C-alpha angles and dihedrals in degrees: 000000000000092000089052089059092050090050088051090048090051093051092047089052092045089050089050090051092049092047090047089051092048092048090049090050093050091046089050092049090048089051090049089050091052092050093048089051091047090049092049091049090050090049092050092050093048088051090049090051090047090053093048091048090047091052093048091049091050091046089051093047090050091048092048088051089052091047091050088049090049091048090051091051092049091050089049091051090046090054090049093048091048089050090053092049091051090046091048089049091052091047092050092051089047093053091045090052093048091046090050092048090049089049092051092047090047091052089048091048090051090048092050089048094052090047094051092047088052090050092049091047090054093046 
């Protein structure tokens, strides 16, 4: 009879050991699932960061391209404006020369007229 009790005790302890092992295994699996979920969440967050950073980069590139186009346009306008200034200077010089020339010829004409009047008077 005594040996029977010991056998019952043995089987009870064995059952506890099996239950504990199963419980440990379940806890381990739960921890692994948690770790996998955390890793997936971290991956999703990193992907979101990457998307945001990519969008920021493409917006910056677009804005840089716009700025470059604006700078090209401004340089073009500056070239045109400088050409106009040069043309206007040449025009001014030409008009001054023309005015001076007409003034000289007018003076010369006046001198000629005076001379001719003098000649006529003396004739």
